PyMOL Python script that loads the backbone (N, CA, C, O; Angstrom):
from pymol import cmd

cmd.read_pdbstr("""\
ATOM      1  N   UNK A   1     101.668  57.274  12.423  1.00  0.00           N
ATOM      2  CA  UNK A   1     101.351  57.091  11.032  1.00  0.00           C
ATOM      3  C   UNK A   1     101.111  55.603  10.771  1.00  0.00           C
ATOM      4  O   UNK A   1     101.910  54.769  11.198  1.00  0.00           O
ATOM      5  N   UNK A   2     100.045  55.265  10.091  1.00  0.00           N
ATOM      6  CA  UNK A   2      99.689  53.883   9.797  1.00  0.00           C
ATOM      7  C   UNK A   2     100.319  53.475   8.472  1.00  0.00           C
ATOM      8  O   UNK A   2     100.239  54.196   7.477  1.00  0.00           O
ATOM      9  N   UNK A   3     100.942  52.311   8.482  1.00  0.00           N
ATOM     10  CA  UNK A   3     101.588  51.809   7.277  1.00  0.00           C
ATOM     11  C   UNK A   3     100.545  51.479   6.209  1.00  0.00           C
ATOM     12  O   UNK A   3      99.414  51.113   6.528  1.00  0.00           O
ATOM     13  N   UNK A   4     100.930  51.610   4.956  1.00  0.00           N
ATOM     14  CA  UNK A   4     100.004  51.311   3.867  1.00  0.00           C
ATOM     15  C   UNK A   4      99.691  49.820   3.813  1.00  0.00           C
ATOM     16  O   UNK A   4      98.623  49.435   3.337  1.00  0.00           O
ATOM     17  N   UNK A   5     100.601  48.975   4.291  1.00  0.00           N
ATOM     18  CA  UNK A   5     100.331  47.531   4.330  1.00  0.00           C
ATOM     19  C   UNK A   5      99.202  47.243   5.312  1.00  0.00           C
ATOM     20  O   UNK A   5      98.324  46.427   5.031  1.00  0.00           O
ATOM     21  N   UNK A   6      99.222  47.910   6.463  1.00  0.00           N
ATOM     22  CA  UNK A   6      98.150  47.715   7.440  1.00  0.00           C
ATOM     23  C   UNK A   6      96.819  48.216   6.898  1.00  0.00           C
ATOM     24  O   UNK A   6      95.783  47.595   7.134  1.00  0.00           O
ATOM     25  N   UNK A   7      96.833  49.318   6.183  1.00  0.00           N
ATOM     26  CA  UNK A   7      95.592  49.832   5.612  1.00  0.00           C
ATOM     27  C   UNK A   7      95.044  48.877   4.551  1.00  0.00           C
ATOM     28  O   UNK A   7      93.829  48.710   4.445  1.00  0.00           O
ATOM     29  N   UNK A   8      95.921  48.251   3.765  1.00  0.00           N
ATOM     30  CA  UNK A   8      95.481  47.300   2.753  1.00  0.00           C
ATOM     31  C   UNK A   8      94.910  46.052   3.402  1.00  0.00           C
ATOM     32  O   UNK A   8      93.936  45.485   2.907  1.00  0.00           O
ATOM     33  N   UNK A   9      95.510  45.615   4.511  1.00  0.00           N
ATOM     34  CA  UNK A   9      95.022  44.418   5.198  1.00  0.00           C
ATOM     35  C   UNK A   9      93.711  44.697   5.929  1.00  0.00           C
ATOM     36  O   UNK A   9      92.894  43.792   6.094  1.00  0.00           O
ATOM     37  N   UNK A  10      93.502  45.925   6.364  1.00  0.00           N
ATOM     38  CA  UNK A  10      92.296  46.263   7.109  1.00  0.00           C
ATOM     39  C   UNK A  10      91.039  46.122   6.254  1.00  0.00           C
ATOM     40  O   UNK A  10      89.951  45.912   6.790  1.00  0.00           O
ATOM     41  N   UNK A  11      91.171  46.232   4.956  1.00  0.00           N
ATOM     42  CA  UNK A  11      90.003  46.105   4.078  1.00  0.00           C
ATOM     43  C   UNK A  11      89.519  44.665   3.963  1.00  0.00           C
ATOM     44  O   UNK A  11      88.352  44.427   3.650  1.00  0.00           O
ATOM     45  N   UNK A  12      90.409  43.699   4.213  1.00  0.00           N
ATOM     46  CA  UNK A  12      90.045  42.292   4.048  1.00  0.00           C
ATOM     47  C   UNK A  12      89.580  41.639   5.336  1.00  0.00           C
ATOM     48  O   UNK A  12      89.170  40.478   5.310  1.00  0.00           O
ATOM     49  N   UNK A  13      89.627  42.336   6.455  1.00  0.00           N
ATOM     50  CA  UNK A  13      89.214  41.765   7.732  1.00  0.00           C
ATOM     51  C   UNK A  13      87.688  41.697   7.782  1.00  0.00           C
ATOM     52  O   UNK A  13      87.021  42.709   7.568  1.00  0.00           O
ATOM     53  N   UNK A  14      87.127  40.519   8.060  1.00  0.00           N
ATOM     54  CA  UNK A  14      85.666  40.430   8.113  1.00  0.00           C
ATOM     55  C   UNK A  14      85.106  41.147   9.342  1.00  0.00           C
ATOM     56  O   UNK A  14      85.816  41.389  10.318  1.00  0.00           O
ATOM     57  N   UNK A  15      83.847  41.474   9.269  1.00  0.00           N
ATOM     58  CA  UNK A  15      83.191  42.161  10.375  1.00  0.00           C
ATOM     59  C   UNK A  15      83.088  41.240  11.579  1.00  0.00           C
ATOM     60  O   UNK A  15      82.834  40.045  11.429  1.00  0.00           O
ATOM     61  N   UNK A  16      83.280  41.783  12.761  1.00  0.00           N
ATOM     62  CA  UNK A  16      83.131  40.990  13.974  1.00  0.00           C
ATOM     63  C   UNK A  16      81.773  41.296  14.585  1.00  0.00           C
ATOM     64  O   UNK A  16      81.316  42.438  14.533  1.00  0.00           O
ATOM     65  N   UNK A  17      81.118  40.288  15.165  1.00  0.00           N
ATOM     66  CA  UNK A  17      79.782  40.517  15.714  1.00  0.00           C
ATOM     67  C   UNK A  17      79.840  41.252  17.046  1.00  0.00           C
ATOM     68  O   UNK A  17      80.816  41.147  17.789  1.00  0.00           O
ATOM     69  N   UNK A  18      78.795  41.987  17.329  1.00  0.00           N
ATOM     70  CA  UNK A  18      78.654  42.594  18.646  1.00  0.00           C
ATOM     71  C   UNK A  18      78.239  41.508  19.624  1.00  0.00           C
ATOM     72  O   UNK A  18      77.632  40.511  19.233  1.00  0.00           O
ATOM     73  N   UNK A  19      78.568  41.704  20.903  1.00  0.00           N
ATOM     74  CA  UNK A  19      78.225  40.697  21.886  1.00  0.00           C
ATOM     75  C   UNK A  19      76.707  40.621  22.028  1.00  0.00           C
ATOM     76  O   UNK A  19      76.024  41.644  22.084  1.00  0.00           O
ATOM     77  N   UNK A  20      76.195  39.405  22.083  1.00  0.00           N
ATOM     78  CA  UNK A  20      74.790  39.168  22.388  1.00  0.00           C
ATOM     79  C   UNK A  20      74.711  37.843  23.138  1.00  0.00           C
ATOM     80  O   UNK A  20      75.722  37.146  23.227  1.00  0.00           O
ATOM     81  N   UNK A  21      73.572  37.472  23.673  1.00  0.00           N
ATOM     82  CA  UNK A  21      73.487  36.230  24.451  1.00  0.00           C
ATOM     83  C   UNK A  21      73.893  34.978  23.675  1.00  0.00           C
ATOM     84  O   UNK A  21      74.402  34.029  24.273  1.00  0.00           O
ATOM     85  N   UNK A  22      73.685  34.953  22.379  1.00  0.00           N
ATOM     86  CA  UNK A  22      74.084  33.795  21.579  1.00  0.00           C
ATOM     87  C   UNK A  22      75.599  33.628  21.601  1.00  0.00           C
ATOM     88  O   UNK A  22      76.097  32.510  21.729  1.00  0.00           O
ATOM     89  N   UNK A  23      76.326  34.718  21.478  1.00  0.00           N
ATOM     90  CA  UNK A  23      77.787  34.670  21.533  1.00  0.00           C
ATOM     91  C   UNK A  23      78.230  34.178  22.916  1.00  0.00           C
ATOM     92  O   UNK A  23      79.134  33.350  23.019  1.00  0.00           O
ATOM     93  N   UNK A  24      77.610  34.676  23.953  1.00  0.00           N
ATOM     94  CA  UNK A  24      77.944  34.246  25.312  1.00  0.00           C
ATOM     95  C   UNK A  24      77.677  32.768  25.536  1.00  0.00           C
ATOM     96  O   UNK A  24      78.466  32.086  26.190  1.00  0.00           O
ATOM     97  N   UNK A  25      76.574  32.271  25.002  1.00  0.00           N
ATOM     98  CA  UNK A  25      76.236  30.853  25.155  1.00  0.00           C
ATOM     99  C   UNK A  25      77.246  29.986  24.416  1.00  0.00           C
ATOM    100  O   UNK A  25      77.673  28.955  24.937  1.00  0.00           O
ATOM    101  N   UNK A  26      77.632  30.389  23.212  1.00  0.00           N
ATOM    102  CA  UNK A  26      78.598  29.609  22.431  1.00  0.00           C
ATOM    103  C   UNK A  26      79.931  29.536  23.165  1.00  0.00           C
ATOM    104  O   UNK A  26      80.517  28.458  23.262  1.00  0.00           O
ATOM    105  N   UNK A  27      80.414  30.644  23.675  1.00  0.00           N
ATOM    106  CA  UNK A  27      81.696  30.651  24.366  1.00  0.00           C
ATOM    107  C   UNK A  27      81.600  29.894  25.684  1.00  0.00           C
ATOM    108  O   UNK A  27      82.549  29.205  26.058  1.00  0.00           O
ATOM    109  N   UNK A  28      80.485  30.000  26.396  1.00  0.00           N
ATOM    110  CA  UNK A  28      80.308  29.258  27.643  1.00  0.00           C
ATOM    111  C   UNK A  28      80.287  27.759  27.407  1.00  0.00           C
ATOM    112  O   UNK A  28      80.913  27.005  28.151  1.00  0.00           O
ATOM    113  N   UNK A  29      79.579  27.323  26.389  1.00  0.00           N
ATOM    114  CA  UNK A  29      79.506  25.888  26.098  1.00  0.00           C
ATOM    115  C   UNK A  29      80.866  25.352  25.669  1.00  0.00           C
ATOM    116  O   UNK A  29      81.266  24.267  26.090  1.00  0.00           O
ATOM    117  N   UNK A  30      81.576  26.101  24.840  1.00  0.00           N
ATOM    118  CA  UNK A  30      82.897  25.627  24.417  1.00  0.00           C
ATOM    119  C   UNK A  30      83.865  25.579  25.598  1.00  0.00           C
ATOM    120  O   UNK A  30      84.697  24.675  25.665  1.00  0.00           O
ATOM    121  N   UNK A  31      83.776  26.525  26.524  1.00  0.00           N
ATOM    122  CA  UNK A  31      84.626  26.492  27.711  1.00  0.00           C
ATOM    123  C   UNK A  31      84.264  25.307  28.610  1.00  0.00           C
ATOM    124  O   UNK A  31      85.151  24.655  29.161  1.00  0.00           O
ATOM    125  N   UNK A  32      82.988  25.030  28.757  1.00  0.00           N
ATOM    126  CA  UNK A  32      82.554  23.892  29.569  1.00  0.00           C
ATOM    127  C   UNK A  32      83.022  22.572  28.962  1.00  0.00           C
ATOM    128  O   UNK A  32      83.458  21.677  29.687  1.00  0.00           O
ATOM    129  N   UNK A  33      82.935  22.447  27.656  1.00  0.00           N
ATOM    130  CA  UNK A  33      83.398  21.235  26.975  1.00  0.00           C
ATOM    131  C   UNK A  33      84.897  21.056  27.183  1.00  0.00           C
ATOM    132  O   UNK A  33      85.356  19.938  27.417  1.00  0.00           O
ATOM    133  N   UNK A  34      85.660  22.132  27.103  1.00  0.00           N
ATOM    134  CA  UNK A  34      87.107  22.026  27.309  1.00  0.00           C
ATOM    135  C   UNK A  34      87.440  21.647  28.745  1.00  0.00           C
ATOM    136  O   UNK A  34      88.400  20.910  28.972  1.00  0.00           O
ATOM    137  N   UNK A  35      86.673  22.130  29.721  1.00  0.00           N
ATOM    138  CA  UNK A  35      86.904  21.728  31.116  1.00  0.00           C
ATOM    139  C   UNK A  35      86.591  20.243  31.288  1.00  0.00           C
ATOM    140  O   UNK A  35      87.318  19.534  31.984  1.00  0.00           O
ATOM    141  N   UNK A  36      85.529  19.774  30.667  1.00  0.00           N
ATOM    142  CA  UNK A  36      85.205  18.349  30.758  1.00  0.00           C
ATOM    143  C   UNK A  36      86.259  17.492  30.067  1.00  0.00           C
ATOM    144  O   UNK A  36      86.587  16.408  30.550  1.00  0.00           O
ATOM    145  N   UNK A  37      86.791  17.961  28.950  1.00  0.00           N
ATOM    146  CA  UNK A  37      87.837  17.216  28.254  1.00  0.00           C
ATOM    147  C   UNK A  37      89.173  17.278  28.979  1.00  0.00           C
ATOM    148  O   UNK A  37      90.031  16.423  28.759  1.00  0.00           O
ATOM    149  N   UNK A  38      89.364  18.273  29.840  1.00  0.00           N
ATOM    150  CA  UNK A  38      90.643  18.406  30.536  1.00  0.00           C
ATOM    151  C   UNK A  38      90.864  17.294  31.549  1.00  0.00           C
ATOM    152  O   UNK A  38      91.998  17.073  31.974  1.00  0.00           O
ATOM    153  N   UNK A  39      89.821  16.595  31.943  1.00  0.00           N
ATOM    154  CA  UNK A  39      90.005  15.467  32.858  1.00  0.00           C
ATOM    155  C   UNK A  39      90.634  14.285  32.137  1.00  0.00           C
ATOM    156  O   UNK A  39      91.082  13.340  32.786  1.00  0.00           O
ATOM    157  N   UNK A  40      90.678  14.316  30.817  1.00  0.00           N
ATOM    158  CA  UNK A  40      91.236  13.219  30.027  1.00  0.00           C
ATOM    159  C   UNK A  40      92.720  13.387  29.734  1.00  0.00           C
ATOM    160  O   UNK A  40      93.318  12.500  29.124  1.00  0.00           O
ATOM    161  N   UNK A  41      93.339  14.499  30.147  1.00  0.00           N
ATOM    162  CA  UNK A  41      94.758  14.696  29.876  1.00  0.00           C
ATOM    163  C   UNK A  41      95.586  13.815  30.794  1.00  0.00           C
ATOM    164  O   UNK A  41      95.064  13.236  31.747  1.00  0.00           O
ATOM    165  N   UNK A  42      96.881  13.714  30.509  1.00  0.00           N
ATOM    166  CA  UNK A  42      97.734  12.762  31.221  1.00  0.00           C
ATOM    167  C   UNK A  42      97.862  13.069  32.708  1.00  0.00           C
ATOM    168  O   UNK A  42      97.732  12.161  33.529  1.00  0.00           O
ATOM    169  N   UNK A  43      98.113  14.314  33.075  1.00  0.00           N
ATOM    170  CA  UNK A  43      98.302  14.668  34.479  1.00  0.00           C
ATOM    171  C   UNK A  43      97.443  15.884  34.839  1.00  0.00           C
ATOM    172  O   UNK A  43      97.966  16.995  34.930  1.00  0.00           O
ATOM    173  N   UNK A  44      96.136  15.694  35.045  1.00  0.00           N
ATOM    174  CA  UNK A  44      95.279  16.851  35.348  1.00  0.00           C
ATOM    175  C   UNK A  44      95.378  17.326  36.796  1.00  0.00           C
ATOM    176  O   UNK A  44      94.795  18.354  37.140  1.00  0.00           O
ATOM    177  N   UNK A  45      96.100  16.604  37.653  1.00  0.00           N
ATOM    178  CA  UNK A  45      96.140  16.960  39.068  1.00  0.00           C
ATOM    179  C   UNK A  45      97.488  17.500  39.515  1.00  0.00           C
ATOM    180  O   UNK A  45      97.823  17.387  40.694  1.00  0.00           O
ATOM    181  N   UNK A  46      98.270  18.082  38.621  1.00  0.00           N
ATOM    182  CA  UNK A  46      99.552  18.672  38.982  1.00  0.00           C
ATOM    183  C   UNK A  46      99.292  20.098  39.447  1.00  0.00           C
ATOM    184  O   UNK A  46      98.685  20.888  38.724  1.00  0.00           O
ATOM    185  N   UNK A  47      99.749  20.431  40.651  1.00  0.00           N
ATOM    186  CA  UNK A  47      99.546  21.759  41.206  1.00  0.00           C
ATOM    187  C   UNK A  47      98.458  21.740  42.262  1.00  0.00           C
ATOM    188  O   UNK A  47      97.991  20.670  42.650  1.00  0.00           O
ATOM    189  N   UNK A  48      98.046  22.921  42.737  1.00  0.00           N
ATOM    190  CA  UNK A  48      97.002  22.989  43.761  1.00  0.00           C
ATOM    191  C   UNK A  48      95.688  22.427  43.228  1.00  0.00           C
ATOM    192  O   UNK A  48      95.311  22.676  42.083  1.00  0.00           O
ATOM    193  N   UNK A  49      95.008  21.676  44.061  1.00  0.00           N
ATOM    194  CA  UNK A  49      93.778  21.009  43.641  1.00  0.00           C
ATOM    195  C   UNK A  49      92.598  21.974  43.648  1.00  0.00           C
ATOM    196  O   UNK A  49      92.499  22.850  44.508  1.00  0.00           O
ATOM    197  N   UNK A  50      91.721  21.801  42.692  1.00  0.00           N
ATOM    198  CA  UNK A  50      90.484  22.577  42.627  1.00  0.00           C
ATOM    199  C   UNK A  50      89.488  21.908  43.577  1.00  0.00           C
ATOM    200  O   UNK A  50      89.330  20.688  43.524  1.00  0.00           O
ATOM    201  N   UNK A  51      88.817  22.663  44.440  1.00  0.00           N
ATOM    202  CA  UNK A  51      87.986  22.020  45.470  1.00  0.00           C
ATOM    203  C   UNK A  51      86.728  21.319  44.951  1.00  0.00           C
ATOM    204  O   UNK A  51      86.190  20.454  45.642  1.00  0.00           O
ATOM    205  N   UNK A  52      86.250  21.664  43.768  1.00  0.00           N
ATOM    206  CA  UNK A  52      84.985  21.100  43.300  1.00  0.00           C
ATOM    207  C   UNK A  52      85.195  20.044  42.226  1.00  0.00           C
ATOM    208  O   UNK A  52      84.593  18.972  42.285  1.00  0.00           O
ATOM    209  N   UNK A  53      86.048  20.337  41.243  1.00  0.00           N
ATOM    210  CA  UNK A  53      86.260  19.442  40.107  1.00  0.00           C
ATOM    211  C   UNK A  53      87.474  18.554  40.341  1.00  0.00           C
ATOM    212  O   UNK A  53      88.340  18.889  41.150  1.00  0.00           O
ATOM    213  N   UNK A  54      87.547  17.424  39.640  1.00  0.00           N
ATOM    214  CA  UNK A  54      88.715  16.543  39.804  1.00  0.00           C
ATOM    215  C   UNK A  54      89.913  16.979  38.960  1.00  0.00           C
ATOM    216  O   UNK A  54      90.584  16.143  38.355  1.00  0.00           O
ATOM    217  N   UNK A  55      90.178  18.272  38.920  1.00  0.00           N
ATOM    218  CA  UNK A  55      91.327  18.804  38.185  1.00  0.00           C
ATOM    219  C   UNK A  55      92.015  19.837  39.066  1.00  0.00           C
ATOM    220  O   UNK A  55      91.468  20.269  40.081  1.00  0.00           O
ATOM    221  N   UNK A  56      93.218  20.227  38.666  1.00  0.00           N
ATOM    222  CA  UNK A  56      93.933  21.249  39.419  1.00  0.00           C
ATOM    223  C   UNK A  56      93.549  22.639  38.917  1.00  0.00           C
ATOM    224  O   UNK A  56      92.936  22.791  37.860  1.00  0.00           O
ATOM    225  N   UNK A  57      93.922  23.638  39.694  1.00  0.00           N
ATOM    226  CA  UNK A  57      93.596  25.016  39.327  1.00  0.00           C
ATOM    227  C   UNK A  57      94.292  25.428  38.018  1.00  0.00           C
ATOM    228  O   UNK A  57      93.646  26.039  37.167  1.00  0.00           O
ATOM    229  N   UNK A  58      95.593  25.115  37.826  1.00  0.00           N
ATOM    230  CA  UNK A  58      96.204  25.473  36.534  1.00  0.00           C
ATOM    231  C   UNK A  58      95.542  24.783  35.341  1.00  0.00           C
ATOM    232  O   UNK A  58      95.420  25.377  34.270  1.00  0.00           O
ATOM    233  N   UNK A  59      95.112  23.528  35.523  1.00  0.00           N
ATOM    234  CA  UNK A  59      94.418  22.830  34.445  1.00  0.00           C
ATOM    235  C   UNK A  59      93.087  23.497  34.143  1.00  0.00           C
ATOM    236  O   UNK A  59      92.708  23.618  32.978  1.00  0.00           O
ATOM    237  N   UNK A  60      92.376  23.929  35.171  1.00  0.00           N
ATOM    238  CA  UNK A  60      91.093  24.606  34.994  1.00  0.00           C
ATOM    239  C   UNK A  60      91.266  25.917  34.235  1.00  0.00           C
ATOM    240  O   UNK A  60      90.513  26.209  33.306  1.00  0.00           O
ATOM    241  N   UNK A  61      92.265  26.707  34.637  1.00  0.00           N
ATOM    242  CA  UNK A  61      92.501  27.994  33.977  1.00  0.00           C
ATOM    243  C   UNK A  61      92.897  27.781  32.510  1.00  0.00           C
ATOM    244  O   UNK A  61      92.429  28.497  31.624  1.00  0.00           O
ATOM    245  N   UNK A  62      93.765  26.791  32.264  1.00  0.00           N
ATOM    246  CA  UNK A  62      94.184  26.516  30.890  1.00  0.00           C
ATOM    247  C   UNK A  62      93.009  26.023  30.046  1.00  0.00           C
ATOM    248  O   UNK A  62      92.878  26.409  28.884  1.00  0.00           O
ATOM    249  N   UNK A  63      92.154  25.176  30.619  1.00  0.00           N
ATOM    250  CA  UNK A  63      90.994  24.675  29.871  1.00  0.00           C
ATOM    251  C   UNK A  63      90.014  25.797  29.560  1.00  0.00           C
ATOM    252  O   UNK A  63      89.460  25.847  28.462  1.00  0.00           O
ATOM    253  N   UNK A  64      89.795  26.690  30.507  1.00  0.00           N
ATOM    254  CA  UNK A  64      88.901  27.822  30.248  1.00  0.00           C
ATOM    255  C   UNK A  64      89.468  28.755  29.183  1.00  0.00           C
ATOM    256  O   UNK A  64      88.733  29.247  28.327  1.00  0.00           O
ATOM    257  N   UNK A  65      90.782  28.999  29.238  1.00  0.00           N
ATOM    258  CA  UNK A  65      91.406  29.859  28.233  1.00  0.00           C
ATOM    259  C   UNK A  65      91.299  29.225  26.845  1.00  0.00           C
ATOM    260  O   UNK A  65      90.974  29.904  25.871  1.00  0.00           O
ATOM    261  N   UNK A  66      91.575  27.914  26.760  1.00  0.00           N
ATOM    262  CA  UNK A  66      91.479  27.234  25.472  1.00  0.00           C
ATOM    263  C   UNK A  66      90.027  27.197  24.999  1.00  0.00           C
ATOM    264  O   UNK A  66      89.770  27.298  23.800  1.00  0.00           O
ATOM    265  N   UNK A  67      89.081  27.055  25.919  1.00  0.00           N
ATOM    266  CA  UNK A  67      87.665  27.086  25.562  1.00  0.00           C
ATOM    267  C   UNK A  67      87.255  28.424  24.990  1.00  0.00           C
ATOM    268  O   UNK A  67      86.457  28.486  24.055  1.00  0.00           O
ATOM    269  N   UNK A  68      87.796  29.499  25.546  1.00  0.00           N
ATOM    270  CA  UNK A  68      87.508  30.820  24.992  1.00  0.00           C
ATOM    271  C   UNK A  68      88.091  30.966  23.592  1.00  0.00           C
ATOM    272  O   UNK A  68      87.451  31.543  22.713  1.00  0.00           O
ATOM    273  N   UNK A  69      89.293  30.453  23.377  1.00  0.00           N
ATOM    274  CA  UNK A  69      89.901  30.536  22.049  1.00  0.00           C
ATOM    275  C   UNK A  69      89.055  29.768  21.038  1.00  0.00           C
ATOM    276  O   UNK A  69      88.782  30.268  19.947  1.00  0.00           O
ATOM    277  N   UNK A  70      88.642  28.556  21.399  1.00  0.00           N
ATOM    278  CA  UNK A  70      87.802  27.748  20.514  1.00  0.00           C
ATOM    279  C   UNK A  70      86.454  28.444  20.281  1.00  0.00           C
ATOM    280  O   UNK A  70      85.958  28.468  19.154  1.00  0.00           O
ATOM    281  N   UNK A  71      85.861  29.009  21.341  1.00  0.00           N
ATOM    282  CA  UNK A  71      84.581  29.696  21.224  1.00  0.00           C
ATOM    283  C   UNK A  71      84.652  30.907  20.318  1.00  0.00           C
ATOM    284  O   UNK A  71      83.743  31.138  19.520  1.00  0.00           O
ATOM    285  N   UNK A  72      85.721  31.686  20.428  1.00  0.00           N
ATOM    286  CA  UNK A  72      85.883  32.850  19.551  1.00  0.00           C
ATOM    287  C   UNK A  72      86.024  32.393  18.111  1.00  0.00           C
ATOM    288  O   UNK A  72      85.487  33.027  17.203  1.00  0.00           O
ATOM    289  N   UNK A  73      86.743  31.295  17.893  1.00  0.00           N
ATOM    290  CA  UNK A  73      86.863  30.759  16.537  1.00  0.00           C
ATOM    291  C   UNK A  73      85.524  30.330  15.974  1.00  0.00           C
ATOM    292  O   UNK A  73      85.231  30.564  14.801  1.00  0.00           O
ATOM    293  N   UNK A  74      84.710  29.701  16.810  1.00  0.00           N
ATOM    294  CA  UNK A  74      83.373  29.284  16.370  1.00  0.00           C
ATOM    295  C   UNK A  74      82.517  30.503  16.037  1.00  0.00           C
ATOM    296  O   UNK A  74      81.840  30.530  15.009  1.00  0.00           O
ATOM    297  N   UNK A  75      82.549  31.505  16.904  1.00  0.00           N
ATOM    298  CA  UNK A  75      81.741  32.714  16.670  1.00  0.00           C
ATOM    299  C   UNK A  75      82.182  33.423  15.394  1.00  0.00           C
ATOM    300  O   UNK A  75      81.344  33.833  14.591  1.00  0.00           O
ATOM    301  N   UNK A  76      83.493  33.569  15.203  1.00  0.00           N
ATOM    302  CA  UNK A  76      83.964  34.233  13.986  1.00  0.00           C
ATOM    303  C   UNK A  76      83.648  33.411  12.741  1.00  0.00           C
ATOM    304  O   UNK A  76      83.323  33.968  11.693  1.00  0.00           O
ATOM    305  N   UNK A  77      83.743  32.086  12.855  1.00  0.00           N
ATOM    306  CA  UNK A  77      83.401  31.243  11.715  1.00  0.00           C
ATOM    307  C   UNK A  77      81.937  31.325  11.362  1.00  0.00           C
ATOM    308  O   UNK A  77      81.586  31.424  10.186  1.00  0.00           O
ATOM    309  N   UNK A  78      81.072  31.285  12.366  1.00  0.00           N
ATOM    310  CA  UNK A  78      79.637  31.410  12.117  1.00  0.00           C
ATOM    311  C   UNK A  78      79.271  32.781  11.559  1.00  0.00           C
ATOM    312  O   UNK A  78      78.380  32.902  10.719  1.00  0.00           O
ATOM    313  N   UNK A  79      79.965  33.811  12.033  1.00  0.00           N
ATOM    314  CA  UNK A  79      79.713  35.153  11.500  1.00  0.00           C
ATOM    315  C   UNK A  79      80.168  35.243  10.043  1.00  0.00           C
ATOM    316  O   UNK A  79      79.513  35.875   9.214  1.00  0.00           O
ATOM    317  N   UNK A  80      81.291  34.608   9.749  1.00  0.00           N
ATOM    318  CA  UNK A  80      81.832  34.681   8.395  1.00  0.00           C
ATOM    319  C   UNK A  80      80.920  33.986   7.382  1.00  0.00           C
ATOM    320  O   UNK A  80      80.824  34.426   6.236  1.00  0.00           O
ATOM    321  N   UNK A  81      80.242  32.893   7.797  1.00  0.00           N
ATOM    322  CA  UNK A  81      79.345  32.221   6.858  1.00  0.00           C
ATOM    323  C   UNK A  81      77.918  32.769   6.917  1.00  0.00           C
ATOM    324  O   UNK A  81      77.041  32.313   6.183  1.00  0.00           O
ATOM    325  N   UNK A  82      77.692  33.749   7.792  1.00  0.00           N
ATOM    326  CA  UNK A  82      76.391  34.415   7.833  1.00  0.00           C
ATOM    327  C   UNK A  82      75.357  33.755   8.715  1.00  0.00           C
ATOM    328  O   UNK A  82      74.172  34.062   8.589  1.00  0.00           O
ATOM    329  N   UNK A  83      75.752  32.868   9.598  1.00  0.00           N
ATOM    330  CA  UNK A  83      74.802  32.186  10.476  1.00  0.00           C
ATOM    331  C   UNK A  83      74.597  32.881  11.807  1.00  0.00           C
ATOM    332  O   UNK A  83      73.691  32.523  12.559  1.00  0.00           O
ATOM    333  N   UNK A  84      75.414  33.856  12.105  1.00  0.00           N
ATOM    334  CA  UNK A  84      75.307  34.530  13.407  1.00  0.00           C
ATOM    335  C   UNK A  84      75.183  36.031  13.217  1.00  0.00           C
ATOM    336  O   UNK A  84      75.083  36.771  14.196  1.00  0.00           O
TER     337      UNK A  84
END
""", "prot")
cmd.dss("prot")
cmd.show_as("cartoon", "prot")
cmd.util.cbc("prot")
cmd.orient("prot")
């Protein structure tokens, strides 16, 4: 059984966009920017080293995850203002 509070909140949730190449490009670019910015943190080389980039594997995974969070925020914001 769904609570009446959840049903009331469901009416105010904005529509989410379907995936398309524009959404993928936005999330990819934001993830790439976060990986590039991750080299500026205090200790990017703690843990096993990534063979290609000058960062460690945990730093790479964390930067990609944060890039996805930022990218989803950008996509939802653009959808909310009607630009996407």
